[in-house]
MARMARRO-207039 format. One record per atom (N, C-alpha, C): x, y, z. Coordinates in steps of 0.2 Angstrom, whole numbers, padded with zeros to 4 digits, always signed. Example, Ala and Ser with C-alpha at 12.3 -4.5 7.8 and 13.67 -1.06 7.14 Angstrom:
+0066-0028+0039+0062-0022+0039+0066-0016+0039+0064-0011+0035+0068-0005+0036+0064+0000+0039
# end
This chain:
+0026+0055-0195+0032+0055-0191+0038+0051-0195+0043+0054-0195+0049+0051-0199+0051+0045-0194+0054+0040-0198+0056+0034-0194+0062+0036-0189+0067+0040-0192+0072+0042-0187+0070+0045-0181+0065+0049-0181+0062+0053-0175+0059+0047-0171+0055+0043-0173+0052+0037-0169+0058+0033-0166+0063+0032-0170+0069+0028-0167+0072+0032-0161+0072+0039-0162+0075+0043-0157+0071+0043-0151+0065+0043-0151+0060+0043-0146+0061+0036-0142+0061+0031-0146+0061+0024-0143+0068+0024-0139+0073+0026-0142+0080+0025-0139+0081+0030-0133+0078+0035-0133+0078+0040-0128+0074+0038-0122+0068+0035-0123+0063+0035-0117+0061+0028-0116+0062+0023-0120+0059+0016-0118+0062+0014-0111+0068+0014-0110+0071+0012-0104+0068+0015-0098+0068+0022-0098+0065+0026-0093+0058+0024-0092+0054+0024-0097+0047+0022-0096+0046+0015-0093+0050+0010-0096+0049+0004-0093+0051+0003-0085+0057+0007-0084+0059+0007-0077+0054+0010-0072+0052+0016-0074+0047+0020-0070+0040+0016-0069+0038+0013-0075+0032+0009-0075+0032+0003-0070+0038-0001-0071+0039-0006-0066+0040-0004-0059+0042+0002-0058+0042+0004-0051+0035+0005-0048+0031+0007-0052+0024+0008-0050+0020+0001-0050+0021-0003-0055+0017-0008-0056+0019-0015-0053+0026-0016-0053+0029-0022-0051+0027-0028-0056+0025-0026-0062+0024-0031-0068+0028-0029-0074+0032-0034-0076+0035-0033-0083+0030-0032-0089+0025-0036-0089+0020-0035-0094+0016-0029-0094+0014-0027-0088+0011-0020-0088+0015-0014-0089+0022-0015-0087+0026-0010-0089+0028-0009-0096+0028-0015-0100+0029-0015-0107+0023-0012-0110+0017-0013-0108+0010-0010-0111+0010-0003-0110+0012+0000-0104+0013+0007-0103+0018+0010-0107+0023+0007-0108+0029+0010-0112+0026+0010-0119+0023+0005-0122+0020+0006-0129+0015+0011-0129+0011+0012-0125+0006+0017-0125+0008+0024-0124+0013+0025-0120+0016+0032-0119+0020+0033-0126+0024+0029-0128+0028+0030-0135+0023+0032-0140+0017+0028-0141+0013+0029-0146+0009+0036-0145+0008+0038-0139+0005+0045-0138+0010+0050-0139+0016+0049-0138+0021+0054-0139+0022+0055-0147+0022+0049-0151+0023+0050-0158+0017+0052-0161+0011+0051-0159+0005+0053-0163+0003+0060-0161+0004+0062-0155+0002+0069-0153+0007+0074-0155+0013+0072-0155+0019+0076-0157+0018+0083-0154+0018+0083-0147+0018+0089-0143+0024+0094-0145+0024+0100-0144+0029+0105-0145+0033+0105-0138+0039+0104-0138+0043+0105-0132+0048+0110-0133+0050+0114-0127+0055+0119-0127+0062+0117-0127+0062+0110-0124+0069+0108-0123+0068+0100-0122+0074+0097-0122+0074+0090-0121+0072+0088-0114+0073+0092-0109+0071+0091-0102+0064+0092-0101+0061+0097-0105+0053+0098-0105+0050+0092-0108+0053+0089-0113+0051+0083-0117+0051+0077-0112+0057+0076-0108+0058+0071-0104+0053+0071-0098+0052+0077-0095+0047+0078-0090+0040+0076-0092+0038+0078-0098+0032+0076-0101+0031+0068-0101+0036+0065-0103+0036+0058-0104+0035+0055-0097+0039+0057-0092+0038+0055-0085+0031+0056-0082+0028+0062-0083+0022+0064-0081+0016+0059-0084+0017+0058-0091+0012+0054-0094+0012+0047-0092+0019+0044-0091+0020+0038-0088+0017+0037-0081+0018+0041-0077+0016+0041-0070+0008+0041-0070+0005+0045-0074-0002+0045-0074-0005+0039-0077-0002+0036-0082-0004+0030-0085-0004+0024-0080+0001+0024-0076+0002+0019-0071-0003+0020-0066-0004+0026-0063-0009+0027-0058-0016+0025-0061-0018+0027-0067-0024+0025-0070-0025+0017-0070-0019+0014-0072-0020+0006-0072-0021+0004-0065-0017+0006-0060-0018+0004-0053-0025+0005-0051-0028+0011-0053-0035+0012-0051-0040+0007-0054-0039+0005-0060-0044+0001-0064-0042-0006-0061-0036-0008-0060-0034-0015-0057-0038-0016-0050-0038-0010-0046-0041-0011-0040-0048-0012-0040-0052-0009-0045-0059-0011-0046-0060-0018-0049-0055-0020-0053-0056-0027-0056-0055-0032-0051-0051-0031-0046-0049-0036-0041-0055-0039-0038-0060-0036-0037-0066-0039-0033-0070-0043-0038-0068-0049-0039-0072-0054-0044-0072-0061-0039-0077-0065-0041-0078-0071-0037-0072-0076-0039-0071-0080-0034-0066-0085-0035-0067-0090-0041-0073-0091-0043-0075-0095-0049-0073-0092-0055-0072-0086-0055-0070-0082-0061-0063-0083-0063-0059-0085-0058-0052-0086-0058-0050-0092-0062-0054-0097-0062-0052-0104-0065-0047-0108-0061-0045-0113-0064-0040-0117-0060-0033-0117-0061-0031-0113-0067-0024-0112-0069-0021-0107-0064-0015-0108-0063-0011-0103-0059-0006-0100-0064-0006-0093-0064-0002-0090-0069+0005-0091-0067+0009-0092-0072+0017-0092-0071+0019-0085-0068+0024-0085-0064+0027-0079-0061+0032-0077-0066+0031-0070-0067+0036-0067-0072+0041-0064-0068+0048-0065-0069+0053-0062-0065+0055-0056-0069+0057-0051-0065+0059-0045-0068+0066-0046-0071+0068-0044-0077+0074-0045-0080+0079-0039-0078+0085-0039-0081+0090-0034-0079+0088-0027-0081+0083-0026-0085+0081-0020-0087+0078-0016-0081+0075-0020-0077+0071-0017-0072+0075-0017-0065+0071-0016-0060+0075-0016-0053+0078-0023-0052+0084-0024-0050+0086-0030-0048+0084-0033-0042+0086-0038-0039+0084-0041-0033+0089-0040-0027+0092-0035-0027+0097-0033-0022+0092-0031-0016+0095-0031-0010+0091-0029-0004+0089-0022-0005+0092-0018-0008+0090-0011-0008+0084-0010-0013+0085-0014-0019+0079-0014-0024+0073-0017-0021+0074-0022-0017+0068-0025-0014+0065-0021-0009+0069-0017-0005+0066-0013+0000+0063-0007-0003+0065-0004-0009+0062+0001-0012+0055-0001-0015+0055-0007-0018+0049-0010-0021+0043-0011-0015+0046-0012-0009+0041-0012-0003+0038-0006-0001+0040+0000-0003+0038+0006-0001+0031+0008-0004+0027+0012+0000+0021+0014-0003+0022+0018-0010+0017+0018-0014+0018+0020-0021+0021+0028-0021+0019+0032-0017+0021+0039-0018+0028+0040-0016+0030+0036-0011+0037+0036-0009+0042+0032-0014+0039+0027-0017+0043+0024-0022+0044+0028-0028+0039+0032-0030+0039+0036-0036+0044+0042-0034+0044+0045-0028+0049+0050-0027+0056+0047-0027+0057+0041-0024+0064+0038-0023+0066+0037-0031+0062+0034-0035+0064+0033-0042+0066+0039-0045+0062+0044-0045+0063+0050-0049+0070+0054-0046+0070+0053-0039+0076+0057-0037+0083+0053-0037+0083+0047-0035+0089+0043-0035+0091+0039-0041+0086+0037-0045+0087+0033-0051+0087+0038-0057+0083+0043-0057+0083+0048-0063+0086+0054-0062+0088+0056-0056+0092+0062-0054+0088+0068-0054+0082+0068-0053+0078+0074-0053+0078+0077-0045+0078+0084-0045+0078+0088-0039+0071+0088-0036+0070+0090-0030+0063+0090-0027+0058+0094-0030+0060+0100-0032+0056+0105-0036+0054+0102-0043+0058+0098-0046+0057+0096-0053+0051+0090-0052+0053+0086-0047+0048+0080-0045+0041+0083-0043+0041+0088-0039+0035+0091-0037+0031+0093-0044+0034+0097-0048+0031+0099-0055+0028+0093-0058+0032+0088-0059+0030+0082-0063+0025+0078-0060+0024+0078-0053+0019+0074-0050+0013+0077-0047+0013+0084-0048+0008+0088-0045+0008+0089-0038+0013+0087-0034+0013+0087-0027+0017+0093-0025+0017+0096-0019+0021+0101-0017+0028+0099-0016+0033+0104-0016+0039+0102-0014+0040+0099-0007+0036+0102-0003+0036+0100+0004+0034+0092+0005+0029+0091+0001+0026+0084+0001+0031+0079-0002+0035+0081-0008+0040+0077-0011+0045+0076-0006+0048+0081-0002+0053+0081+0003+0051+0076+0008+0045+0076+0010+0043+0072+0016+0042+0065+0014+0040+0064+0008+0040+0057+0005+0047+0054+0005+0052+0058+0002+0059+0056+0002+0061+0054+0009+0060+0059+0014+0062+0058+0021+0059+0051+0024+0053+0050+0023+0049+0044+0025+0052+0038+0022+0053+0039+0015+0056+0033+0012+0063+0031+0015+0067+0036+0016+0074+0035+0018+0074+0032+0025+0069+0034+0029+0068+0031+0036+0066+0024+0036+0061+0023+0031+0059+0016+0031+0064+0011+0028+0068+0014+0023+0073+0010+0020+0079+0008+0025+0080+0013+0029+0085+0012+0035+0083+0006+0039+0076+0007+0041+0073+0002+0046+0074-0005+0042+0071-0006+0036+0071-0012+0033+0078-0015+0032+0083-0011+0029+0089-0013+0028+0093-0014+0034+0092-0011+0039+0095-0012+0046+0093-0018+0049+0087-0020+0048+0084-0026+0051+0088-0032+0047+0088-0032+0040+0091-0037+0036+0099-0038+0038+0102-0032+0039+0109-0032+0040+0111-0035+0047+0106-0033+0052+0108-0035+0059+0104-0041+0061+0100-0044+0057+0096-0050+0060+0094-0054+0055
# end
């Protein structure tokens, strides 16, 4: 792959991959790992795409799947004895401006269940329509619409509570 093509892919998708990964994982380091892996896969596989939108949808799908895989393996690894943790407390990594900020809305979105968070991110942050999100995530359009509806309802409740009390 030519260097200019690699640079184009990094410029076109690194921010999208990092933001989407952070939406799923809540970890800057994990989001960076996913970003690197997705970009390497894109560059080494060099899949044929019919359009920029097709390429972008592929990147989103691969990113979402990588995040879901990491969440599944992390859930299995969480069941270790306390003695395996050691005495050191890891430093908390704060998300930087590249990711979701710490506004009330961003914090409320981060508190949503993963399927709702994914739908909200793709719809409101990336601008995809329900049918496009359904194709990317493998869910039905009705399921995506329901996730968005439930997310909006939950966000109204969370943000209403903070605003009124």
